[in-house]
DODOKE-130430 format. One line per field, with one value per residue (C-alpha): x, y, z. Coordinates in steps of 0.1 Angstrom, whole numbers. Layout:
residues N
east: (X_...)
north: (Y_...)
up: (Z_...)
***
This chain:
residues 902
east: (-377_-353_-319_-299_-268_-287_-286_-249_-222_-199_-168_-137_-101_-86_-56_-78_-67_-77_-92_-90_-102_-133_-140_-138_-164_-187_-182_-197_-228_-235_-247_-269_-303_-293_-260_-266_-239_-242_-213_-211_-201_-166_-160_-158_-190_-199_-163_-160_-194_-184_-153_-172_-199_-172_-158_-193_-200_-168_-181_-213_-235_-261_-259_-286_-274_-296_-283_-310_-320_-347_-372_-372_-394_-423_-430_-439_-409_-387_-402_-399_-362_-358_-375_-352_-322_-332_-339_-305_-289_-309_-332_-356_-363_-386_-404_-439_-435_-420_-449_-473_-453_-449_-485_-499_-518_-520_-495_-503_-477_-487_-489_-454_-439_-456_-444_-409_-410_-422_-393_-368_-383_-380_-343_-319_-287_-275_-286_-272_-293_-275_-292_-268_-275_-306_-306_-322_-354_-375_-409_-423_-443_-411_-395_-424_-425_-387_-391_-418_-394_-366_-389_-402_-372_-360_-325_-299_-311_-290_-296_-270_-284_-258_-268_-252_-278_-292_-315_-352_-360_-372_-344_-347_-360_-332_-307_-322_-320_-284_-294_-281_-246_-241_-212_-204_-177_-153_-153_-149_-122_-87_-63_-28_-12_-41_-38_-1_-6_-36_-17_12_-9_-29_-2_28_47_68_59_76_59_51_35_13_3_-6_-28_-44_-50_-66_-89_-96_-92_-118_-111_-124_-103_-72_-78_-82_-51_-32_-42_-32_2_8_9_22_56_59_45_55_37_6_6_10_-20_-41_-65_-85_-118_-142_-161_-148_-117_-137_-138_-102_-89_-114_-99_-64_-73_-97_-79_-48_-65_-64_-95_-113_-111_-122_-152_-160_-161_-182_-207_-212_-215_-250_-259_-265_-252_-239_-224_-202_-232_-251_-221_-216_-252_-254_-219_-222_-189_-177_-147_-165_-153_-117_-122_-140_-110_-87_-108_-107_-69_-64_-84_-108_-136_-152_-170_-181_-217_-216_-192_-193_-179_-208_-223_-205_-211_-189_-183_-211_-189_-170_-202_-217_-187_-187_-224_-222_-193_-211_-242_-221_-203_-233_-269_-279_-254_-266_-302_-291_-273_-304_-328_-305_-303_-341_-344_-318_-335_-369_-356_-341_-372_-363_-392_-383_-350_-365_-391_-365_-341_-370_-378_-341_-339_-369_-388_-422_-440_-417_-421_-459_-458_-437_-459_-489_-471_-461_-490_-511_-483_-472_-505_-526_-498_-471_-490_-465_-491_-467_-444_-473_-487_-452_-448_-483_-475_-444_-464_-484_-521_-527_-503_-521_-555_-545_-535_-563_-540_-524_-558_-569_-538_-545_-581_-570_-545_-571_-596_-571_-556_-592_-591_-627_-638_-608_-614_-650_-640_-614_-638_-665_-640_-630_-666_-674_-644_-655_-692_-707_-680_-698_-668_-640_-614_-609_-646_-647_-617_-632_-665_-647_-629_-663_-677_-648_-654_-690_-680_-653_-675_-702_-728_-740_-771_-751_-722_-746_-764_-733_-714_-743_-745_-707_-707_-736_-721_-684_-673_-653_-615_-600_-604_-588_-613_-642_-631_-628_-663_-678_-664_-680_-713_-710_-705_-736_-756_-745_-754_-788_-796_-795_-774_-778_-769_-739_-727_-730_-709_-682_-681_-675_-648_-629_-632_-619_-590_-577_-561_-539_-533_-546_-543_-554_-587_-592_-586_-612_-637_-631_-636_-668_-680_-675_-694_-724_-723_-721_-749_-770_-762_-742_-712_-701_-699_-681_-654_-650_-645_-621_-599_-598_-592_-564_-547_-548_-536_-508_-495_-496_-491_-482_-503_-489_-504_-532_-550_-548_-560_-595_-604_-584_-605_-637_-626_-617_-652_-666_-643_-653_-690_-680_-664_-630_-614_-577_-581_-600_-572_-545_-564_-570_-533_-525_-551_-553_-523_-543_-577_-576_-567_-598_-622_-653_-671_-677_-640_-630_-660_-650_-616_-627_-657_-637_-609_-632_-652_-620_-608_-641_-639_-604_-619_-604_-637_-620_-597_-627_-645_-614_-610_-646_-642_-611_-630_-659_-636_-621_-656_-663_-629_-635_-672_-684_-715_-724_-691_-694_-730_-722_-694_-714_-741_-715_-704_-739_-740_-708_-725_-756_-733_-718_-753_-751_-785_-788_-754_-762_-795_-778_-751_-777_-796_-765_-759_-795_-800_-830_-857_-886_-908_-942_-935_-907_-917_-900_-901_-873_-850_-856_-826_-803_-776_-786_-762_-778_-813_-804_-790_-818_-844_-827_-826_-862_-874_-859_-881_-912_-919_-951_-933_-903_-925_-940_-906_-893_-920_-913_-876_-883_-904_-877_-850_-871_-879_-843_-828_-808_-809_-784_-802_-834_-819_-806_-841_-857_-834_-844_-881_-875_-859_-887_-914_-897_-897_-934_-939_-947_-924_-938_-937_-903_-889_-906_-892_-858_-861_-867_-837_-816_-824_-817_-786_-772_-777_-760_-731_-739_-725_-715_-748_-765_-740_-732_-769_-794_-780_-813_-806_-779_-803_-831_-806_-796_-833_-837_-804_-813_-850_-858_-892_-927_-929_-900_-914_-918_-904_-896_-865_-846_-817_-784_-770_-735_-747_-764_-733_-712_-734_-733_-695_-692_-714_-691_-719_-713_-727_-754_-763_-793_-823_-851_-837_-814_-794_-813_-799_-800_-778_-753_-752_-749_-714_-689_-683_-646_-628_-611_-573_-553_-546_-584_-593_-568_-583_-618_-607_-591_-623_-642_-619_-631_-601_-606_-589_-559_-554_-557_-531_-507_-513_-506_-479_-500_-511_-546_-555_-544_-566_-596_-589_-588_-621_-637_-626_-639_-673_-676_-667_-692_-719_-724_-719_-706_-686_-716_-731_-697_-692_-727_-722_-688_-705_-732_-709_-690_-657_-655)
north: (-878_-853_-864_-834_-845_-837_-800_-795_-801_-831_-825_-821_-819_-784_-798_-807_-796_-759_-753_-716_-716_-736_-715_-683_-698_-707_-671_-658_-679_-657_-631_-656_-670_-706_-725_-758_-784_-817_-842_-880_-895_-890_-855_-838_-819_-822_-815_-784_-771_-777_-756_-729_-728_-722_-694_-678_-679_-660_-633_-629_-651_-672_-707_-734_-769_-799_-834_-852_-889_-911_-904_-867_-876_-869_-832_-823_-841_-822_-789_-797_-803_-772_-752_-768_-760_-723_-721_-737_-710_-681_-686_-659_-681_-711_-706_-703_-734_-754_-743_-760_-792_-791_-783_-818_-808_-816_-793_-780_-782_-749_-732_-743_-733_-699_-694_-702_-677_-650_-658_-656_-622_-609_-619_-592_-606_-626_-663_-693_-725_-757_-789_-819_-852_-838_-867_-888_-867_-877_-863_-840_-821_-813_-801_-778_-763_-757_-740_-718_-708_-701_-680_-658_-656_-621_-608_-617_-654_-679_-716_-743_-776_-804_-836_-865_-861_-832_-811_-818_-781_-755_-730_-714_-681_-679_-685_-657_-633_-643_-655_-691_-704_-740_-761_-797_-824_-803_-776_-801_-823_-816_-796_-811_-791_-799_-836_-836_-821_-844_-876_-866_-861_-893_-917_-902_-911_-888_-895_-883_-856_-880_-905_-878_-867_-903_-906_-872_-880_-914_-901_-868_-852_-876_-872_-906_-923_-904_-911_-949_-949_-930_-955_-984_-967_-962_-999_-1010_-1025_-1020_-985_-985_-1018_-1004_-973_-994_-1016_-986_-983_-952_-936_-965_-971_-1007_-992_-988_-1026_-1030_-1003_-1013_-1048_-1034_-1013_-1036_-1069_-1055_-1045_-1068_-1090_-1073_-1039_-1053_-1070_-1037_-1018_-1044_-1046_-1009_-1002_-1016_-984_-951_-933_-947_-939_-960_-971_-983_-1001_-1019_-1030_-1043_-1060_-1073_-1057_-1030_-1013_-995_-961_-970_-987_-956_-935_-959_-958_-921_-920_-943_-919_-948_-926_-919_-885_-870_-858_-834_-813_-835_-864_-887_-896_-908_-922_-936_-920_-931_-950_-968_-976_-990_-1012_-1025_-1033_-1052_-1072_-1078_-1091_-1114_-1128_-1133_-1124_-1137_-1115_-1086_-1093_-1096_-1063_-1046_-1060_-1051_-1016_-1014_-1024_-997_-969_-979_-977_-943_-928_-927_-944_-938_-956_-983_-991_-988_-1014_-1037_-1037_-1041_-1070_-1086_-1089_-1078_-1087_-1064_-1037_-1040_-1038_-1006_-990_-997_-983_-950_-945_-923_-899_-898_-889_-871_-849_-848_-850_-873_-891_-899_-918_-939_-947_-957_-981_-996_-1002_-1023_-1045_-1075_-1068_-1096_-1079_-1046_-1061_-1078_-1045_-1021_-993_-992_-991_-964_-943_-950_-939_-907_-900_-905_-882_-855_-855_-852_-886_-891_-921_-941_-929_-941_-975_-979_-967_-992_-1020_-1009_-1004_-1040_-1052_-1034_-1043_-1058_-1046_-1023_-1012_-1014_-985_-992_-989_-955_-942_-954_-937_-905_-905_-912_-881_-860_-875_-865_-829_-826_-841_-816_-839_-819_-839_-871_-853_-839_-872_-894_-869_-866_-904_-907_-882_-899_-933_-926_-923_-892_-897_-890_-852_-847_-871_-855_-821_-832_-847_-817_-795_-818_-815_-777_-778_-800_-777_-746_-760_-772_-739_-755_-725_-728_-765_-756_-730_-756_-781_-755_-748_-786_-786_-758_-774_-806_-791_-767_-792_-806_-772_-785_-752_-766_-779_-746_-727_-749_-741_-704_-706_-726_-699_-674_-696_-697_-659_-653_-677_-660_-626_-612_-599_-578_-609_-627_-600_-599_-637_-634_-609_-631_-662_-648_-633_-666_-687_-661_-667_-705_-715_-684_-663_-682_-715_-737_-731_-693_-694_-706_-674_-653_-664_-660_-626_-615_-622_-602_-573_-572_-571_-542_-524_-526_-536_-531_-551_-578_-580_-582_-610_-628_-626_-644_-671_-676_-700_-726_-721_-754_-773_-763_-792_-771_-755_-723_-716_-725_-705_-675_-674_-677_-654_-626_-629_-627_-597_-577_-584_-572_-539_-534_-538_-572_-589_-617_-625_-626_-650_-672_-673_-685_-711_-725_-728_-744_-769_-777_-785_-809_-826_-831_-841_-809_-798_-770_-753_-756_-743_-713_-703_-709_-686_-659_-662_-654_-625_-612_-609_-592_-566_-559_-555_-586_-600_-623_-638_-643_-661_-684_-693_-699_-722_-742_-747_-757_-728_-715_-733_-719_-750_-746_-772_-752_-737_-714_-742_-758_-732_-745_-768_-743_-723_-687_-673_-694_-684_-647_-650_-673_-648_-619_-638_-651_-615_-608_-635_-641_-614_-631_-664_-644_-625_-657_-674_-643_-644_-680_-673_-645_-667_-694_-668_-655_-691_-702_-671_-661_-623_-612_-633_-617_-583_-592_-606_-574_-554_-575_-569_-531_-529_-549_-528_-496_-510_-518_-481_-489_-462_-460_-497_-498_-472_-488_-522_-506_-489_-523_-536_-507_-511_-549_-543_-518_-544_-571_-549_-552_-527_-544_-563_-529_-520_-553_-562_-543_-509_-492_-497_-470_-445_-454_-451_-417_-407_-417_-400_-367_-369_-359_-373_-370_-408_-412_-431_-411_-430_-424_-446_-433_-452_-438_-412_-425_-459_-443_-424_-455_-472_-442_-439_-476_-470_-441_-415_-379_-373_-345_-327_-343_-320_-337_-343_-314_-316_-304_-272_-284_-314_-293_-267_-290_-284_-312_-321_-317_-309_-338_-339_-341_-378_-384_-365_-387_-418_-406_-400_-435_-449_-432_-449_-483_-493_-518_-517_-538_-518_-486_-499_-508_-474_-454_-476_-481_-512_-524_-517_-481_-477_-490_-465_-436_-448_-449_-413_-402_-418_-401_-367_-371_-384_-417_-454_-469_-463_-457_-431_-415_-411_-398_-373_-362_-354_-334_-311_-313_-328_-349)
up: (396_379_366_376_356_324_334_334_308_314_335_314_326_326_306_277_243_237_203_197_161_170_200_178_155_184_198_166_175_205_180_161_170_164_161_143_149_130_131_136_169_180_166_201_199_236_247_225_238_274_269_251_278_304_283_278_315_320_297_318_296_315_301_302_293_285_277_259_259_243_271_261_231_255_248_284_298_273_283_320_316_295_323_348_327_324_361_368_346_361_391_377_346_344_377_363_341_370_392_367_370_407_417_414_383_347_329_295_268_252_286_295_261_263_299_288_260_283_306_278_268_303_308_318_306_275_276_258_256_246_235_233_215_198_174_202_200_171_183_156_183_202_170_162_197_196_162_178_206_181_159_188_212_218_209_234_235_215_210_202_190_186_168_149_121_102_124_117_122_97_97_63_76_101_73_52_81_88_123_117_121_107_117_107_109_88_115_144_129_144_123_118_146_169_160_167_202_209_199_220_251_248_236_254_223_201_164_133_113_85_109_123_88_80_111_104_67_74_102_85_119_135_172_183_157_167_204_197_176_203_230_208_200_237_243_208_206_168_161_125_119_136_114_83_93_103_73_75_85_81_113_114_129_161_164_155_178_205_205_206_237_255_251_267_299_330_332_361_345_312_327_346_313_296_324_330_293_295_314_297_329_361_395_418_439_408_394_427_426_391_391_427_438_461_444_416_428_425_391_377_388_370_338_338_345_315_292_284_270_303_307_340_339_369_388_418_397_408_375_343_309_282_248_225_201_228_246_214_209_245_244_212_226_259_243_221_252_276_269_303_322_301_312_349_348_333_359_387_373_371_407_418_398_412_448_440_426_389_372_336_339_361_334_306_321_329_292_282_307_289_321_308_340_360_334_335_373_372_346_368_398_380_356_379_388_352_337_363_377_350_318_302_281_252_277_291_256_244_274_269_232_242_266_256_258_283_308_304_307_340_356_361_372_338_321_345_336_299_303_321_293_266_283_291_256_242_224_234_213_225_260_259_247_274_301_289_293_328_338_327_346_378_375_406_430_455_474_448_448_411_404_422_402_369_378_386_352_336_353_340_305_305_314_288_261_269_283_313_322_324_342_368_374_376_398_422_425_430_458_475_473_480_516_524_525_491_492_458_441_459_447_411_411_429_402_376_394_394_356_352_375_356_322_335_353_388_400_438_437_416_441_469_448_444_481_486_459_475_509_495_476_502_526_499_483_450_431_398_413_431_398_381_409_404_367_372_396_368_344_367_371_334_326_353_337_366_348_378_400_372_369_407_407_378_396_427_408_386_416_434_405_397_432_430_394_375_351_321_330_319_352_349_313_324_343_318_288_307_321_285_275_305_298_262_274_297_267_284_251_259_290_271_246_273_291_258_248_281_278_241_237_257_240_221_253_273_276_286_257_276_280_244_230_252_236_200_203_221_196_166_181_188_153_139_159_144_109_103_93_73_102_125_102_99_137_141_114_131_164_146_130_164_177_148_153_190_187_205_185_209_203_166_167_188_166_134_148_154_118_108_133_117_84_100_116_81_67_45_55_25_31_68_58_33_58_86_63_54_91_97_121_101_81_61_62_78_104_120_153_178_203_182_198_233_232_215_233_241_215_187_198_195_160_148_160_143_110_114_117_83_66_88_114_127_135_149_173_187_190_207_233_240_243_268_289_290_299_327_339_338_354_323_330_304_277_288_282_248_238_251_229_199_208_212_177_161_179_166_131_134_143_179_192_227_234_219_243_273_263_259_293_309_291_302_339_338_316_342_369_348_336_299_274_241_240_234_207_188_180_161_149_160_197_201_184_208_238_225_226_262_272_255_264_228_222_236_238_262_292_324_354_390_386_356_340_355_331_334_322_292_284_286_261_237_240_232_201_190_196_207_241_240_272_289_290_310_344_355_386_416_429_464_455_436_462_492_505_512_548_541_508_490_490_457_464_469_437_418_432_423_387_385_400_372_347_360_380_409_442_431_400_420_444_415_398_429_444_475_495_488_524_520_489_509_536_511_495_529_535_500_506_540_525_496_520_501_508_476_444_421_444_448_411_406_435_421_387_404_422_398_407_375)
***
């Protein structure tokens, strides 16, 4: 579906006029971030850039060329062609972005742009990116994304943007920093000596100096005007009379000179020019088809030999186009002569492009041929591919807007594509209306493929609009009623079911649904669907409170998606954002920030609340730890606003609760209470009961209970007991730990020190199993003090237990809280343990691996750090465990501290 001729500059003859002064100006542009070229048609912008690109390549500069057209107003299409152009220039560039387009998945615009920027930053040689005919791109979103690339591109990357009109880009900062070179018509007009050489070459006529000056003055160096005049002079019997009649630079001379040139051609060549001018680009085979002839190749060669404004679009001389001014003139004249022949040519072109797998042009010429029935049929044919796999929503919506509603209504495939587009671009109210209409249309059909697809989209709609109960019920019904066959559809709905099960705490059913999803996606290598399944597996683990399992799944999922779609992809961002949240909980702050940086560009594109919330919460928490409290609050407010805008109240509520927690962490209890009341999180009226929290997200429950303790401890204790029972019942182990911490702090404040430490001991054991660290640090400031007591065995009320909390876990918590680690007094190392000799001493390599293991590195990170294969790392670990007389990592680290090796 790609038009390869867009990715290379037009072919120009080697004998073309050399413009040394202009080339020197463009050469300066290689040291700038942006070269802006604005000049009307006919000033030789494309030709000059083609010559300059050839020179730059000779200097070792990689050059990416992109000729733009009206279809490139679709932002994803624009970025796909940019990725192709970069890859064409250097095969190390654009691969991750192209993987997103080529994996049969919905590509994300921000994901693609971010991936392209990372490629530009990683380039090893100078790079020049050229956009030709930029005036054809009016999309504000394309403009903004290109501005972002311009602002963040690294030194060594230069952009040239050529347009007939003023660039719609904000370039003031580049101008201030002297990173902008601006060229206009004055720079591109031919100088007198260049005009003399040019006229001589084209006309083959020797003119007097005064005659050349006349032509130059009247055209002001306008190359197209000079070329037309030269062609007319070549066949003129009275050159002096022609020069006298030649009036100047007004664009009406195009008509005059066009008639002079065109009317003197033999009829068959003239008709060929008029007929092919209806095509934006053409090859001999296409020309034969639309004009019903078989000699187009020879006629194209003749047109080129006569210098009749024909430009080659590729090095193989297969595709051509006319100069814009000449094409405009020919089209106007063709339409005046025969509207019906124009229509016939367009419809034949539509059929040819359809047969050759070029849907954009097939649809365009159907519209230009005014055959709306055919256009509607083509849109119906292409809508699924366009929306589900290419994400070109803007293109589909533009096509639909051009079609009469009756033609759209009569074609369910268009409406299905429309519904998909609305759902996936988060235009949920419009999507709901379209789905209701489709559901009404399909009602009563028990075995209708359209009905099944509509119901599948409805399942996805319920998931993305955060309606888990409906998502679960509808997806279960769909899977029961739909015969197996469409593996991709089954995988999609199974993922929706897993989401519904996760949100409704039906964890085992959710795991089963994910197994079905993976089994369905694997035969077709649907990497995007597999990535979703992995992210949903993480969500189930996090909701259960198993952060160890969540991180293991994250590592597996990120590695898998990195191989298939690239780490800078929408698919990768799902596990990345969730993994950032997990790493933050583990107090692996640098790793959390790294993962967040990779996933954050896509945070606003994630339909599931859990993924979006993970991005905003982790970012805000890391900002707070850096002392940027205002920035953290702004971040949360932005996410809350997104939730309101998309109609996702759970997202808004979770982030609103975090804003209250931010104030509690700063000791501003009154401010937190006022904010909570403004959000409706907390009410003082007598009718309010803790059971009102049952429907709230876990994060909201925690913050509300902390605030309630500040105003009504009795009610808070009752509500806390209810919340603990619910957490136990629903299998939310991490939530149970956080609630136990809240109870321990309240017990300690009520002077119940013994119960407080016993409650904390229970929380610590469960927290160690879950992998919780920051939950002990970010909540009540009393908790680290109580942990310190247990670690140091400082008080008579410390609970005696045969199963003490691991010392290394206690020390991890205290380090995270910024506490100094005091030597533990109560449970000294047994002499028999410390004295027990090793079976065999550890080698230097094994000791290094042990130290890296203590730093928290997994097998893959160990392998990367030591430049070993993962299998070799596993072998070393097996040897270490055997020498220490243990069976796992935790025991190995404990034994190493006893000896002590650490």
